[in-house]
N, C-alpha and C positions, 0 to 999 in steps of 0.2 A: 230868421228874428237871428237875433247876438243876444245875451244875458251877460251881463255885467253889472259885477256885485247885484246890486237890488235894484239896478236899472236893464229893462229889457228895449230892445231896438230893431223896426224894422220897419221893412218896407211897404208904403201905404198909398192905396190913391183915391183920388177926392174928384167927384161929377160924378153928373147924372149917363151922362152917355160918351163917346170914343171920342166926339168933339171936345168935348172939355174938361175931359180929365187932367188932371197932377198929380202926378207924383211927387214920394216925400217920401221923404226917414223923419218917424216920430219915433221917441225918447217917450218911456213910461213907467216911471217909478213905483214897483212894487210894493205892495203891503206885509207886510210881519210872513202870512201866510200862505203870497204867493200868488191867494187866492183873486184880487182884484190890483189896480192902478191905478196914476191918473198921470197924462200926459204932463209931461214936463218938456220940454219941445222937437220943433219940428224945424229939419232945414230942407233943401230945396235946390237945387243949383242947371242952370237954363240946358247946360253942355249935361245936361243928361239927359239920354234915350231910353224914359219907362225901364229907371233900375227895378233890379228885379228880387236880388242877391249881394249880401253882405259879407262883411268878413274884417275880421281884425290884424293886423298883422304891422307887426311892431309901432303902435304906436298911430298908426294911421289908419282910414278905413278907405275900403276895397267897396265898390260899388260897380257891380257888372248890370250895365246898360244891356236891354233884349232887344230894342229896334222894335219895342211895337208900331209905330206908328211907321214903317214905311211896309208891312201888315198890313196895316187897315187900308195902305195907297192903295196895294200892291203892285210895290214893287220890292226887289230884292233885295235884303241887308247887308251895311256898307261889312266884307268881311279884313281883317278878323270882329271878335267884337271885341267895345273899347272896354275897359274893364277898371273904372277912375278913383282915382288918389285921395285925399283931404284926411285932415290932421283931424285925428279920431276928436270927436265934441264931443263936449263933456256940460252937463246941464244941473245947478243947484237943484 
């Protein structure tokens, strides 16, 4: 997870089974007491193979792709692991 002001970013997944899982970057605007929040945006990229970790560096969002699909199919991950960079998303 990554906290930027009152917005909390996190890598999330949706789906009931390994076959239909989708990985997303989700952003929630936190309440003033930080005990709750509302989703304000979600982002997915086709090139992201199972993002698991995020970081903000120099206005860019870095996403570590863990290649969980390879694990599910019994193949070895491609080394080195990919760290994808995108412009830091800002939702209103």
